[in-house]
N, C-alpha and C positions, 0 to 999 in steps of 0.2 A: 396659366395662373400659378405662381409659385406656392408651395406649401410651407407654412410658417408656424412659429410658436413665439409667444411673448412672455417674458418674465419681468415682474416689477419687484424691486427691492426697496422697501420704504426706509426712510431715515428720520431721525429726530431733528427738530428745527435747528438746534445748536451743534449738531454732530456732522462730521464729514460723511459724504455719500460713499457708496460702494464702487463708484466709477473707476477709481484708481486700482482698486483690488481686482475688479473684473478684467481690466486691460492687462494687468500683470499676469493674471491667471491664463488669459488667452495665449500669452507668449510662452508660459512655462508648461502648461498642460498639453500643448500640442506642438512638441518640439519637432515632430516629423513633418509638420505642415508649415508652409510659409504664410506668416501673417502679413497680408499685403493691404496697407491702407489705400483705399480707392476714392475717397471723397467725404463729403459731409451730408447730413440729412437733418430734417426738422419735422416737427409735428405741432399741432395745436388742437386741444380738446376742450370743448365747452359743454358743460352740463347744465340742463334746465330741469326743473321739477314743477309739477302742477301745484297750484295753491289750493288749500282746503276750501270746501264750500262755504258760502256765506251763511247758510242756515245752520242752526245748532242740530246736533244729532237727534234731540227730542222732537224736532219738527217732523221727522220721518221715522217713526218707531219701527216700521217694518223693513227699513233699509239697513243692510250691513255696512260697517265701516269700510269705505273703499280703500284699496291699496294705493300707495303713491305711484304716480306715473312719471316717467323720465323721457326727456328728449336730449339726445347727444349729437353734437356736431364735431366732426373730425376732418382735419386736412393733413395730408402727408406729402412731403416734398417729392417722394419717389412715385407718387401718383398725381402729378400736377394737373391733370385734366379731369379729376374727380373730387367732388366734395361728398362726404358721407354723412347721412342723417339716420340715426337709429332711434326708433320711437316705440314706447310701450304700447302694447295692444290691450284694449279693455278686456278684463277677464270675466266681467259680469255684465248683464244687460242693464242699461241705464234705467233709473227709477223715474217713473212718470206719475206724479200724484194725480188724484181725480180732478177732472175738469181742466187738465193741463193741455196746452197746445199739442197738436199731433206732432210726432217726431218727424224729422226730415227723412224722406224716402231714401233707400239705399242708392238709387240712381243719381241723387243730387247731394249725397253725403260729402263731407269735406275730405280732403286728401289725407294720406296716412300721417302726415306731420301735423295736422290740425287737432285742436283740442276737442274732446267729445261734446262739450257744451257749445251749441251753435248760437252765438250772440248776434242779435241783429246788427250790432255795430262793428262786427269783425268780418272781414271779407277773406275768403280763402284765396291766398295769392301764391299757392304752391305751383310752380311750373311743372310741366311734364318731365318725368325723370328720363334720363338717358338709358336706364336699365329696364328690361322688360318685367322685372320682378315687382316694380311699383304698381303695375296694373293687374297683378295676379293676386286674388284674395288669399289671405292666410288665415287659417283657422285659429282663433284665439285660444282654443283648448290645447293646441299642439305647439304653437309658436307664440311666445309672449312678447316678442319684439319683432319689429319690421324694419328692414334695411332698405334705404333708398340712396341711389347715386345720382348726383346732379352736377351740372357744370359749375366751376368755381364762381362765376358771376351770380348764378342763381343761389348758390350756397350762402354767399355773403348777404344777399338780399333777404333770404329767408330768415337768417338769424336776426337781422335788424327788424324784420316784421314781427317775429315772436317776442323780441325784446321790448319793443315799443307798443305796437298795436295790440298785442295780446298780453300785455303785462298783468292785467287782472287775473289771467288764467295760468300763465307760465312765469316762473321766477328764475332768473339767471343765478345759479348757485355757485358755480366754480369755473374757472378757466386755468388750465395748465398747459405748459408748452415745453418742448425740447428745442431750444433755439439753435444749438450748434453741436449736433451729435456726430460721431465718427462711424465710418463704414469700413469693414474689413472683409476680405476674401480669404477663406481657409478651405482649400480643397473643394468639396461639394457643398460647402456652406458659405453663406454670406451673413455676417453679423453686424447689426447696428446697435450701438450703445450710446447712451446720453443721459444727462441729468434732467429730471422732470422738475420744472420750476412753476410754482403757482404764481399767476399774475393777477388774478381776481378771486376774492375781494381784497386780499392782501398779498404782498409779495413774500414768498418764502420758498425754500427748497423742500420738495416732497420725497425725493428718492431717485433711484436710477432704473431705467427701463432697458431691457435687452431684447432685441428682435433677432431670432435665429431662423434663417431662411434656407430650406433645402433646395439645392439647384442640380441635383442628380437626375437620373432617368425617372420619368414620370408618365403614367398612363394618361393623366389629365392633360398633359401637354400635347397629346395626339389629337385632341378635339379642335376642329377648325374654328377660327375666330369669326370669319366673314360669313356672309349669307350666300356664298357661292354654292351652286347646285352640285352636290357630290355625285359624280357619275363615274363608273368604272373606266370609261373610255376618255375621260376628260383630263386625266393626269392628276386629279385631286385625290389625296389619300382618303380612302373610305374604310380604313381598318377600325375606326371607332364603332362601327355597327355591331361589333362583337362585345363591346364594353357594356356592362350592366351597372346599375346603381350600387350593387353590392361590391363591385370592383373598386368603385370610388371610395366607399366606406372603408374597405380593407386597406387601400393605399393611404388614406388619411390616418388610420390607426397605426399602420406600420411606420409611417414617417414621424408620427408623434413619438413613437418609441425611440427613433434615431435622435430626435431633438432633445428628448429627456436624457438620453445617454450623453449627448454633448454637454448639456447643462450640468449633469452630475459630475463630469470630469472637472468642471471649474471649481467645485467645492465652495460655493458661495452660500452662506446661511441666510435664511429669511426670505428667500425669493418666492413670490406668489405666481403660480403657473396660470397661463391662459392659452390653452391649445385647443382641446376638443370642446369648444364652447357650443351652446345651443344653436341649431340651424347651420352649423358649419357644412359647407359644400352645397348649400341650397342652389346657388346660382350655377354651379358646375353641373348639377343634375338637371337643372332647367335647360342649360345649353346642350347637354347630351340628348335630352328628349327632343329639343328643337332640331338638332342635326339628324336624328333618326326619322323625324317626320318629313324633313326635306328629302332625305335619301329614298324614302318610300314613294315619293311623288314622281311620276314620269317626267322626263326632261322637258317634253313639249308643254305639259300642263304647268310645270314650274315656271317656265319662261313666260307663259301667258299671265300667271298670277304674280310674277315677280314685282317687287316694290323697290323703291330707291333705297339703297343701303345707307344705314346711319353713318354720320360723319365719324363717330367714335367706333373703331373696329372691335373694341372689347369693352362694352359698357359694364361688364361684370368685374373688371379688374380691381383687385384690392378689397373686395367686399368681405372676404373671410378675415383678412388681416385687420380690417377696420373693426369687425366684431371682437376680435381678440384684444385689440387696444382698448376698446370701450369697456369690455368686461374687466380688464386689468385696472383701468383708471377710474372707473365709475364710483367706487366707494372707498378708494384709498385717499381719504382726505381727513 
């Protein structure tokens, strides 16, 4: 999983974007590196927000004003087999007035993408995620957002479901896209740049986004992707057993410094950084823990308990980058 950072440079509706300036600075600030165009890329980001309650605040005097919740949908052309959904976690317990119906038990609660209000007319249509983090409970006190990765077909179906079937609870607020961005290789970095254009509710240019990807040596890259049984005699690299979560945090912080240094050399004013966002590295740490559990199981037992490997060899791919894009684009409107 590459380590990345995202910068967003907003622009006024009637002004030119920073795309031309950034492209020119890439050529002039790194004269010792070959700026090699390698292709095109695209993204689409859709923002939804929950609607206010139907009852006035005076109806529940003991209830605090709830914070708005957001649901974000993101698709990236460089992760064509994943659609990303990022949903707010409830930070407080739901209020149940006297004589109200009993709340739904946790075992039958809706999926992470569903609205906390369980309407009899709304059916939870969320399919099972391709990533294991969808089934892992996340403490709302430590992680205010939950990331889920789903196949593209389910991604489109889910958005239509929440747009139409759940319209009383969720409101489609904004859609932005990078329709035709450029990709460059520069030494150990890969840079994606493109203009962000709003397509809903009205068409306009929002600014320029820059994705800086570190492609140099990485401890994270030593983690195996498949569910193969790591055994010293099998030829599978088991060097990851010495890696700790603190090593992952240290590498993320060190690479963030390299990305910031790269961005500083461009000397572009007004860029908003999105690198060390909340929950960064969560899926990487989950994968590390899973690898260590498998390595601790004897080969015979592991073979007996082996299950069919998922069709997607890396269901975690792109989760951290999706978080960064969603944090960068969420309120820049």
